[in-house]
N, C-alpha and C positions, 0 to 999 in steps of 0.2 A: 505393427508398430505405428499405424496410422493411430489407434486408438488411445495411445500415449502422448499425441501431441501434445497435448495441453502442458504436459512437462516440459517441455522445451519455451513456450515464452514463461514461466511459472520461476525457470531459474534464469532467465536473462533478466525477467523484471530483480530476482533477490542479487544476482551479481552489481546489477545497474545500482539499486536501491542501496547495498551496501558500501560502492566502492565512492559513491557520491558524496555520503554519509563522513566515512574516513577522511574525504579528502577536505572536507567541511570542517571538521573538527579540527585538522590539521592546521587551516590555512584562514578561518575565521575568527574575530573577535566574538566573543558568545554579546550576544543584543547589538550586535553593530552592524547596522543594513549596510551593503555595497551594493551600486548599484552595476546590475549584471545587464540590460536591456534598460538602457536610462527611460524613467517615467513609467516604467510598464514591470519590470522583474527586478527584486531585491534578492541578493544574497542576507541570508538575516540569521546565523546560526541562534537554537532554542531548544531547549531540551524539555518537552511533554511527559508529563507524568500521569494526563488527563488524557481521552481519548476523544474520537474523532471530531479532529481542529481544535482541541482544549475547552469543546464543550460537558463532557461526562467527568465528575471529579469522583469517581469509584475507584477503590486500592486498584493495583497494580496489577495485584492475586485474580480478580475478577477481571480483567482484560487477557489475562494472560489464557486463562479459562477459557473464556468466551472464544477467544483468536481460537485456541486449540482445535474446539469442539465445532467450528464453525470451519476451517482446514479441513479437518475428517470428513465431516457433510460432505463439501464439494469435492474430494477425493473419492469420495465412494458414489458418490454420483455422476462420477468426470468415466469410473472404472466399471461402472456398472451397465450405465448406459451408451447406445451408439450415436455418437454427437459428433453433426456437422462440424468441419476445422473452424468457424468461425464461432461457432459456441466454444470450441474446445480450447479458441484463442481468449477469450476471456474470461472464463475461468480460469486459464492458468494465471489471466494477469491478476485475479481475485485470490488464487492460492498462494501467487509469487507474492503479492504484496502486503498479507497477512503475514507471509513467515518474514519477510524484511523485517516489520513492526515488530514480530513474536521477537526476533531474534534481538532488538535491542530494547527489550523488556526484559527478559530472562538474562542478558549480560550484562544491562547496565544499570535498570530500574528506572528506565524514561524511556520515550523517542527522542531522535535526534531529526529533529524539524529546520528547514532551511530557505525555500523557495517561499519569498514573499511577495504577493502584489498589491500591499499596502491598503488594500481594501478586503482584504479575507485575513482568516489565521496562517500565519507559518504554515509549510507542508514540507511535505518531500513526494520522492518517487512511489513507495508505497504506497499512501494515501492516494496520489493519482491515480494509481492502477484501481486500486478499491473504486475510486469514486466513478471511474471511467467506464468498467466491467460491470458496477452497480446502475447503474445508468442503462445500458444497452442489455444486462439480460432482466431489467425491468421491464424494456419496451417488447422485447423478445416475449418473454413468456407471456405480459398481454394481449398483445398481437396474435400469439401460437391459441390463445382459449378464444381468438372471436370468427 
């Protein structure tokens, strides 16, 4: 069972991501910032048809294909290797974040974003999980080679 631990954080991220997006779509007005933590965090509903914080204007099918390939790669990697729980945790975050945004792209044709720091592009729970996991995995694999 320990070998499949990565599935738990993946499922938690997908559920948290989708529940927060559904709440925002039903309670926020598109492109109207609502203070959440004053002067720090706003909730601003946006729809992102691009990728990586709206930076890459590729077609939606490109992001669906790439995300599916990357989720498949990390699933394969996690299942074929005996990984520590911390490594499984962050791979689970990466897979869960990928699935959360993939669900939006397939179902809606865009990704629902709502977390707004005012100095950074608007993002969501899945984006946060992907970013945190990529930073961790980068340092993990860089340090592992030394």
